[in-house]
Steps between C-alpha positions, in 0.01 A plus 500: 500500500509847658245763395595860579471837330867534430806283445669680790237396757504142367871482539477647851246243604708217359804622691300509820394140444863404447590679824234312699599163352863570593394596851302183541784289368761659727300538817291183494724276289229465236592428141297493186409160356505505122293183457152554360184330623135558403230594749142484377222692679204306347234752604695812590381731776222748524180485293641329196210262444304769316784547255502147351220242471734206548675615815502212752254559786421183683761313698486216247563742213780681689671168590465375137656826369788468748571146390484594133735791564747263665487253212566794264816585688410717797692425817264688728119527511395829662160440654212744565151361559160627387136496607250354255443840343872538437568755774823457694469301823687415821291192591727222628280220372561625143875494556484156654321358198745652256800380697356152546422463130846609386685284755287190432589533130868440579593797285854629545420867572577744784181633656506870582190624690427868506483678835417832344130482558371693802712810465281712271401843634267707280565860613181705525451749221268735681575748771612228741780279362433255791158428353643199319360383170346171384833353381632490860598151615717508810599199719739424779845404367471151654176448318664608179763224528255237634498320158876454520486394864231240445603353161876551514588583137863504394485879480254782554494866407616778732442849363772709664335835513184707472424598140244647262276229357376604157447864422195591703461536874623154632823438681634165615611527858806306626646665812853426611369350833260271314764390257739413790221291665422318183866434414563360849204269480590378148849425624354298793287286263777470242311664213733712292374850412498624146626854575288723269678832451317780316762771561856535638378544857320163474824341383686640801231403750463148362877436514533597868191305616700177544 
């Protein structure tokens, strides 16, 4: 659904989407696939643990939720990991335990590990915007894809642009140079990227990466 103040702006935005899709089809020989599959993010991203008491937190719980989602019909389990208090984490040992538990269960599901962690920049709200806030979590792009590199899931996320995260002062940083480095390495290790597009520019950039 599109949410705009007027029918005219909604129609304009829809026409722009059609233009971009046609461009991608013609220039990069990409065509829409009408088959539907279900991807289940069993924890979601960000601080979601405080929003529901039964959100999976431990690797065992996250793996169990992924297996249950697959048995319920999900083709893909989208994996984020958590610290014991429910906060989002990038620790590789947590990813390893989740991946090992799902794979050892012989469950037919595509594993999709997030690489979005490590790009959060909390812009300072005082006089100096470079006085970054407590939500900042920045890592080298190779560190961000280390979980994919070490555990070789079928796919991993690749957010194809910098974007607002939430409605406060945090942006998620994904520079073109970093995205090219990540895409090249994922191609080398044969992990397919899930191109995450949050606007039309992301669609264009993701399409021309490969």
